[in-house]
C-alpha positions in Angstrom: 18.2 20.5 0.2 21.2 20.1 2.2 24.4 20.5 0.6 26.6 17.2 0.8 30.3 16.6 1.2 32.9 13.8 1.6 35.9 14.5 3.9 39.0 12.5 3.8 41.2 12.7 7.0 37.8 13.5 9.1 39.3 11.7 12.0 42.3 13.9 12.3 42.7 17.3 14.0 41.8 19.6 11.4 39.2 17.2 9.8 37.4 16.9 12.8 37.0 20.5 13.0 35.6 20.8 9.6 33.2 17.8 10.1 31.9 19.5 13.1 31.5 22.9 11.2 29.9 21.5 8.3 27.3 19.4 10.5 26.5 22.5 12.5 26.0 24.6 9.3 23.6 22.1 7.7 25.7 19.9 5.4 25.1 16.3 5.0 28.7 15.0 5.7 30.2 11.5 4.8 33.8 10.6 5.8 36.1 8.1 4.3 37.6 6.2 7.5 39.9 3.6 8.1 38.8 0.4 10.0 41.2 1.2 12.8 40.4 5.0 12.9 38.8 6.4 16.0 35.0 7.3 15.0 33.4 8.5 18.3 33.1 12.1 17.5 32.0 11.6 13.9 29.4 9.2 15.2 28.2 11.7 17.7 28.0 14.2 14.9 25.9 11.9 12.7 28.5 11.8 9.9 28.0 8.9 7.3 31.0 6.6 7.7 32.4 4.9 4.6 35.2 2.4 5.3 38.3 2.7 2.8 41.7 4.4 2.6 43.6 6.3 0.0 44.7 3.0 -1.5 41.3 2.0 -2.5 39.9 3.8 -5.3 36.7 1.9 -5.6 35.8 2.7 -2.0 36.4 6.4 -2.7 34.3 6.2 -5.7 31.4 4.8 -3.6 31.9 7.4 -0.9 32.0 10.3 -3.3 28.9 9.3 -5.5 26.5 12.1 -5.3 28.2 14.5 -3.2 28.6 18.3 -4.1 32.2 18.7 -2.7 35.1 16.6 -1.7 37.4 17.8 1.0 40.9 16.1 0.7 42.6 16.5 4.2 43.9 13.2 4.7 47.8 13.4 4.7 51.0 12.2 6.4 52.6 15.0 8.3 55.5 12.8 9.9 57.2 9.9 8.2 60.6 8.3 8.1 61.4 8.9 4.5 60.5 10.8 1.2 59.1 7.7 -0.2 56.5 7.3 2.6 55.5 11.0 2.2 55.0 10.7 -1.4 53.1 7.5 -1.1 50.5 9.1 1.0 50.4 12.8 -0.1 51.1 12.4 -3.7 50.2 8.8 -4.7 47.3 9.1 -2.3 45.9 12.0 -3.9 46.2 10.3 -7.2 44.1 7.4 -6.0 41.5 9.8 -4.5 41.5 11.7 -7.9 40.8 8.4 -9.8 38.1 7.5 -7.2 36.3 10.9 -7.6 36.3 10.6 -11.4 34.9 7.2 -11.1 32.1 8.2 -8.9 28.6 8.6 -10.4 27.4 11.2 -10.3 30.7 13.0 -9.8 31.5 15.7 -7.4 31.4 19.2 -8.7 34.4 20.7 -6.7 37.6 19.3 -4.9 39.0 21.2 -2.1 42.6 20.2 -1.3 44.3 21.2 2.2 47.9 21.9 1.4 50.6 23.5 3.4 52.9 26.6 3.5 55.7 23.8 3.3 54.7 23.3 -0.3 55.7 26.8 -1.4 58.6 27.0 0.9 59.8 29.6 3.5 59.9 33.4 2.8 61.9 36.3 3.6 61.0 37.9 6.8 60.6 41.4 5.0 58.7 40.0 2.1 55.6 37.4 2.3 55.7 34.8 -0.3 53.2 35.3 -3.3 51.3 32.4 -4.9 52.7 33.4 -8.3 56.2 32.6 -7.0 57.9 29.4 -8.1 57.5 27.2 -5.2 60.8 26.0 -3.3 59.9 23.4 -0.6 62.4 22.9 2.0 61.3 19.3 3.2 60.3 15.9 1.7 56.9 16.8 3.5 56.7 20.1 1.5 57.7 18.4 -1.8 55.1 15.7 -1.2 52.4 18.4 -0.7 53.2 20.4 -3.7 53.0 17.2 -5.9 49.6 16.5 -4.4 48.5 20.0 -5.3 49.5 19.3 -8.9 47.5 16.1 -9.0 44.5 17.7 -7.4 44.4 20.2 -10.1 44.1 17.6 -12.8 40.5 17.4 -11.9 40.1 20.6 -13.6 40.5 18.8 -16.9 37.6 16.9 -16.3 35.1 19.8 -15.4 35.7 19.6 -11.5 36.5 23.0 -9.8 39.7 22.8 -7.7 40.5 24.9 -4.7 43.8 24.6 -3.0 44.1 25.9 0.6 47.7 26.3 1.9 47.7 26.5 5.8 50.7 27.6 8.0 51.0 25.7 11.4 47.6 25.1 12.9 46.8 24.8 16.7 43.8 24.5 18.6 41.6 22.2 20.6 42.4 18.4 19.7 46.0 19.3 18.5 48.7 16.8 19.7 51.5 18.1 17.7 52.2 21.0 19.9 51.0 19.5 23.1 54.5 18.6 24.2 55.6 22.3 24.0 52.6 23.3 26.3 53.7 20.9 28.8 57.3 22.1 28.9 55.9 25.6 29.5 53.7 24.3 32.2 56.8 22.9 33.8 58.6 26.3 33.5 60.8 25.7 30.4 60.7 27.5 26.9 63.3 26.2 24.6 63.7 28.3 21.5 66.4 28.3 18.5 69.0 31.1 19.0 67.9 34.1 17.0 64.4 33.3 17.2 63.5 37.0 17.7 64.3 37.5 14.0 62.1 34.7 12.7 58.4 35.2 11.8 55.5 33.0 11.0 51.8 32.9 10.2 49.5 30.6 12.3 45.8 29.6 12.1 43.4 28.6 14.7 41.8 25.3 13.8 38.2 26.4 13.7 39.2 29.3 11.6 40.7 26.8 9.1 37.4 24.9 9.2 35.3 27.9 8.1 38.0 28.8 5.4 37.7 25.3 4.0 33.8 25.3 4.1 33.9 28.6 2.0 36.2 27.1 -0.5 33.2 25.2 -1.7 31.9 28.4 -3.2 35.1 30.1 -4.0 36.5 30.7 -7.4 39.2 27.9 -8.4 42.7 28.7 -7.5 45.4 28.5 -4.7 44.7 30.3 -1.5 47.2 30.8 1.5 45.0 31.1 4.6 46.1 32.3 8.0 45.6 34.9 10.8 46.8 38.0 9.0 49.6 38.8 11.4 53.4 37.9 11.1 54.3 36.5 14.5 57.8 36.6 15.9 58.7 33.3 17.6 58.8 35.1 20.9 55.2 36.3 20.6 54.3 32.9 20.2 56.0 31.8 23.2 54.4 34.7 25.2 51.0 34.0 24.2 51.3 30.3 25.4 53.0 31.4 28.5 50.1 34.0 29.3 47.3 31.4 28.5 49.0 29.1 31.2 49.8 31.9 33.5 53.4 30.8 33.7 56.7 32.6 33.2 59.1 30.1 31.8 62.8 30.1 31.6 63.5 30.8 28.0 66.4 28.7 26.6 68.3 30.0 23.5 69.4 26.9 21.8 72.2 27.2 19.5 71.4 26.1 15.8 73.7 23.1 15.9 72.2 21.8 19.0 68.8 22.1 17.6 69.7 19.9 14.6 71.6 17.5 16.8 68.4 17.2 19.2 66.3 16.7 16.3 68.5 14.0 14.7 68.7 12.1 18.1 64.9 12.5 18.7 64.2 11.0 15.1 66.7 8.3 15.5 65.1 7.1 18.8 61.7 7.4 17.2 62.9 5.2 14.4 64.2 2.5 16.8 60.7 2.7 18.6 58.9 2.2 15.3 57.4 5.8 15.2 58.3 9.1 13.9 58.4 11.9 16.5 56.8 15.4 15.9 60.1 17.1 16.4 62.7 15.6 13.8 65.1 17.0 11.4 62.5 18.3 8.9 60.8 20.2 11.5 64.1 21.6 12.8 64.9 23.0 9.4 61.4 24.5 9.3 61.8 26.0 12.7 65.3 27.5 11.5 64.0 29.3 8.3 63.9 32.9 8.2 60.2 33.3 7.8 56.9 31.4 7.0 54.5 34.0 5.6 52.5 34.4 2.6 50.6 37.1 0.6 47.1 36.8 1.9 45.6 39.6 -0.3 43.3 37.3 -2.0 42.5 35.1 1.0 39.8 37.4 2.6 37.1 35.5 0.6 37.9 32.4 2.8 38.9 34.0 6.0 38.0 37.9 6.4 40.7 39.5 8.5 38.2 40.6 10.9 37.0 36.9 11.6 40.4 35.5 12.2 40.9 34.6 15.9 43.7 36.6 17.4 46.6 34.4 18.7 46.1 35.3 22.4 42.5 34.3 22.2 43.0 31.1 20.2 45.8 30.0 22.7 43.7 30.8 25.7 40.8 28.6 24.3 43.4 25.9 23.4 44.8 25.9 27.0 41.3 25.7 28.4 40.4 22.7 26.2 43.6 20.8 27.1 42.9 21.6 30.7 39.4 20.3 30.6 40.5 17.1 28.7 43.2 16.5 31.5 45.9 16.8 28.9 47.7 19.4 30.8 
């Protein structure tokens, strides 16, 4: 018998990769989708679509009834205020939990996709451990940490919970980093001053999809998951430039200028009725010393030998962008 799952956020970047992976590996997949969501890929994959959102506990209960695993990926990553983040990422997870508990029969497991932002930045010389007290830097991080806590309440009802904390995710279908790729295409690579001393983990979207799928069988707990390499910012830029066969001019931006540009971009976005990918929160994340975590327990989800190297992942991403006419 096929294993079965419900995905929230399946029409999003990471969610689409998870849906694709699960279908390809024989799972029967359902997706909770809003009426306005783009559904073409999910329909092509044969995913069973259930209309609803994270404010509709009854719809969640119907969609979750009888599945083995719920993968909760739906989240707001850009928002104009902390209240909006909390409404989506914390209160939305509360509604999801209520729906899961009301489902009959109930799912056996809940997999919650969180973020490094929930635990906060690290020191360049010492990755952050999962046992350390979280210190989120942004409203987004605080809302995701609160979502983690809500998700873990399912354990009191006999549902096993696995939390994955992911660093920045890149790969085909991603739009968040697309504007930077376009800058490199035109010969520019702006970076914050002092970027050579800042390090971060990254993860390729198909790798994260496989890690999420493995979480369906992993012991309960919290797992950071990433390519096990600490990349300095210049290495990230070099990988993008090589994948695009460009030699961009690097522009070292003073820290005050980065913050001013982020505030200006955010203000313009607010006037236009949207929240841009580059805003004050993202600027503060960029300026942190490091975003790395202790991955020693995470091999059960993403064995180091299976992690896609940055150069390979960037090359595949650029190839996909080019085929789609995005670059």
